[in-house]
C-alpha positions in Angstrom: 11.4 8.1 -15.0 8.9 9.7 -17.4 10.8 8.3 -20.3 10.5 4.8 -19.0 6.9 5.1 -18.1 5.6 6.3 -21.5 6.8 3.2 -23.3 5.3 0.9 -20.7 2.0 2.8 -20.9 2.1 2.3 -24.7 2.9 -1.3 -24.4 0.1 -1.7 -21.9 -2.4 -0.1 -24.2 -1.1 -2.4 -27.0 -1.4 -5.4 -24.9 -5.0 -4.5 -24.0 -5.9 -4.1 -27.7 -4.4 -7.4 -28.4 -6.4 -9.1 -25.7 -9.5 -7.6 -26.8 -9.3 -9.0 -30.3 -10.5 -12.5 -29.4 -13.2 -11.1 -27.1 -14.4 -8.8 -29.9 -14.5 -11.9 -32.3 -16.6 -13.9 -29.8 -19.0 -10.9 -29.3 -19.3 -10.4 -33.1 -20.0 -14.2 -33.6 -22.7 -14.1 -30.8 -24.2 -10.9 -32.4 -24.4 -12.5 -35.9 -26.0 -15.8 -34.4 -28.4 -14.3 -31.8 -31.0 -11.7 -32.8 -31.8 -10.9 -29.2 -28.2 -10.1 -28.4 -27.8 -8.1 -31.4 -31.0 -6.1 -31.1 -31.1 -5.5 -27.2 -27.3 -5.3 -26.3 -25.0 -4.8 -29.2 -26.8 -2.1 -31.4 -28.2 0.0 -28.6 -24.6 0.2 -27.2 -23.3 1.2 -30.5 -26.1 3.8 -31.1 -25.4 5.4 -27.7 -21.7 5.4 -28.3 -22.1 7.0 -31.8 -24.5 9.6 -30.4 -22.2 10.6 -27.6 -19.2 10.8 -29.9 -20.9 13.0 -32.5 -22.2 15.4 -29.9 -18.9 15.6 -28.1 -17.0 16.1 -31.4 -19.3 18.9 -32.4 -19.0 20.7 -29.1 -15.2 20.3 -29.0 -14.9 21.7 -32.5 -17.3 24.6 -31.6 -19.8 23.6 -34.4 -22.8 23.9 -32.1 -25.2 21.3 -31.0 -26.4 18.9 -33.7 -30.1 19.2 -34.2 -30.3 15.4 -34.8 -27.8 12.6 -34.8 -28.4 10.1 -37.6 -28.3 6.5 -36.3 -25.9 3.9 -37.7 -27.1 1.4 -40.1 -27.5 -2.1 -38.6 -24.1 -3.5 -40.0 -22.1 -0.6 -38.8 -24.0 -0.6 -35.5 -23.2 -4.3 -34.9 -19.4 -3.8 -35.9 -19.1 -0.7 -33.5 -21.2 -2.3 -30.8 -18.9 -5.5 -30.8 -15.9 -3.3 -30.5 -17.3 -1.1 -27.8 -18.4 -4.2 -25.8 -15.2 -6.1 -26.2 -13.2 -3.0 -25.1 -15.5 -2.6 -22.1 -15.1 -6.2 -21.1 -11.3 -5.9 -21.4 -11.4 -2.7 -19.5 -13.5 -4.2 -16.6 -11.2 -7.1 -16.4 -8.0 -4.8 -16.4 -9.7 -2.5 -13.8 -10.6 -5.4 -11.6 -7.0 -6.6 -11.8 -5.7 -3.1 -10.8 -8.2 -2.8 -7.9 -7.2 -6.3 -6.6 -3.6 -5.5 -6.9 -4.0 -2.1 -5.2 -5.8 -3.7 -2.3 -3.2 -6.4 -2.0 -0.5 -3.7 -1.8 -2.6 -1.7 0.8 -3.0 -4.9 2.9 0.7 -5.5 2.6 1.5 -2.0 3.8 -1.0 -2.4 6.6 0.8 -5.6 7.7 4.1 -3.9 7.6 2.7 -1.0 9.6 1.2 -3.4 12.2 4.6 -5.2 12.4 6.3 -1.9 13.0 3.8 -0.8 15.7 4.2 -4.2 17.4 7.9 -3.9 17.3 7.7 -0.2 18.5 5.5 -1.3 21.4 7.9 -4.2 22.3 10.8 -1.6 22.3 8.8 0.8 24.6 8.2 -2.1 26.9 11.7 -3.0 27.0 12.7 0.5 27.7 10.3 0.8 30.6 11.8 -2.3 32.1 15.2 -0.9 31.7 14.2 2.5 33.3 12.7 0.5 36.2 15.9 -1.5 36.7 17.9 1.7 36.4 15.8 3.3 39.1 16.0 0.3 41.4 19.9 0.2 40.8 20.0 3.9 41.7 18.3 3.3 44.9 20.5 0.4 45.8 23.6 2.6 45.1 22.2 5.3 47.2 21.7 2.8 50.0 25.1 1.4 49.7 26.6 4.9 49.6 24.8 5.7 52.8 25.9 2.4 54.5 29.6 3.0 53.4 29.4 6.6 54.7 28.1 5.4 58.0 30.7 2.5 58.0 33.4 5.2 57.3 32.3 7.4 60.2 32.2 4.3 62.6 35.8 3.4 61.5 37.0 6.9 61.9 35.7 7.0 65.5 37.5 3.9 66.6 40.9 4.9 68.1 43.9 3.3 66.7 45.9 1.8 69.7 48.4 -0.3 68.0 51.8 1.3 67.5 53.9 -1.2 65.7 57.6 -1.1 65.3 59.3 -2.1 62.1 60.4 -5.5 63.4 56.9 -6.6 64.5 55.1 -9.1 62.4 51.5 -9.0 61.4 49.6 -12.0 62.6 47.2 -13.6 60.3 43.6 -14.0 61.2 
């Protein structure tokens, strides 16, 4: 199963990268055309990403904390900012899709569980009805047994006075 999952994950990442390219192009075009977008959204995102990346790399390589992280020049910041923003947009779209699919699957499982509960309750109700009928039949059979026992006692008390011969015929009622 793991062997199948890894290529699917790699293909998913490749697909996300392919989807992010047009978004990155649109953001890059917007950053070139709009000074406000470039200065207040794109460049600060790139500088923040660069600062975090440098500090994390230095800490992971056990090189100590850097005294000061040199900011990127504007061209590199715009390039990095457009890529970061493009990846973030694609990530949020993909995450939203995953969340929606997860909720849909959860709702589906809830509907199945509710259906099973309803079916279970119906079976319990049918079982109760059958138990009630069984109890009624048991009482009815006890009453019939009592009546037959009394009838057998009455029949055994009646003297049998007819001695028939072999040649006598039985008269129909």
